C-alpha positions in Angstrom: 0.0 0.0 0.0 2.8 2.5 1.0 4.7 1.6 -2.1 1.8 2.2 -4.4 1.0 5.5 -2.7 4.7 6.6 -3.1 4.7 5.6 -6.7 1.5 7.4 -7.5 2.9 10.6 -6.3 6.2 10.2 -8.2 5.3 8.8 -11.5 3.2 10.2 -14.3 -0.5 9.2 -14.4 -0.1 7.1 -17.5 2.5 4.8 -15.8 0.4 4.5 -12.7 -2.8 3.7 -14.6 -1.4 0.3 -15.7 -0.4 -0.6 -12.1 -3.7 0.6 -10.7 -5.5 -1.7 -13.2 -3.6 -4.6 -11.9 -4.3 -3.7 -8.3 -8.0 -3.4 -8.8 -7.9 -7.2 -9.0 -5.5 -7.7 -6.2 -6.6 -10.0 -3.4 -5.7 -7.3 -0.6 -8.8 -5.0 -0.2 -6.5 -2.1 0.8 -4.7 -2.2 -2.4 -7.9 -2.4 -4.4 -9.3 0.6 -2.5 -6.1 2.5 -3.0 -6.1 1.9 -6.8 -9.7 3.0 -7.1 -9.1 6.0 -4.9 -6.1 7.0 -7.0 -8.1 6.6 -10.3 -11.0 8.6 -9.1 -8.6 11.4 -7.6 -6.5 11.5 -10.8 -9.7 12.1 -12.8 -11.0 14.7 -10.4 -7.8 16.6 -10.4 -7.5 16.6 -14.3 -4.4 14.5 -14.2 -6.2 11.6 -16.0 -9.2 12.0 -18.3 -11.9 9.5 -17.8 -12.0 8.9 -21.6 -8.3 7.9 -21.2 -9.2 5.1 -18.8 -9.3 1.7 -20.7 -12.7 0.0 -21.0 -11.3 -3.1 -19.1 -10.1 -0.7 -16.2 -13.5 1.0 -16.0 -15.1 -2.4 -15.7 -12.7 -3.4 -12.9 -13.4 -0.1 -11.2 -17.1 -0.6 -11.4 -16.7 -4.0 -9.9 -14.8 -2.5 -7.0 -17.6 0.1 -6.4 -20.2 -2.5 -6.3 -18.3 -4.7 -3.7 -20.0 -5.3 -0.3 -16.7 -4.5 1.4 -16.7 -0.7 2.3 -13.0 -0.5 2.0 
């Protein structure tokens, strides 16, 4: 979690987007939540355009938002 947080602050959004996509399917709920939060925050701050998010990533993000785990 801490490594992802540090990388997301140091790397350009495009580089982190691929990592975030993989983490959305991670077995650790904290990493899934961190990845989803990063994607949403990057879009909100204009660092990442929602249209730049690949369709498979959008699908994974939707799956995370509908999880019963509040994290």
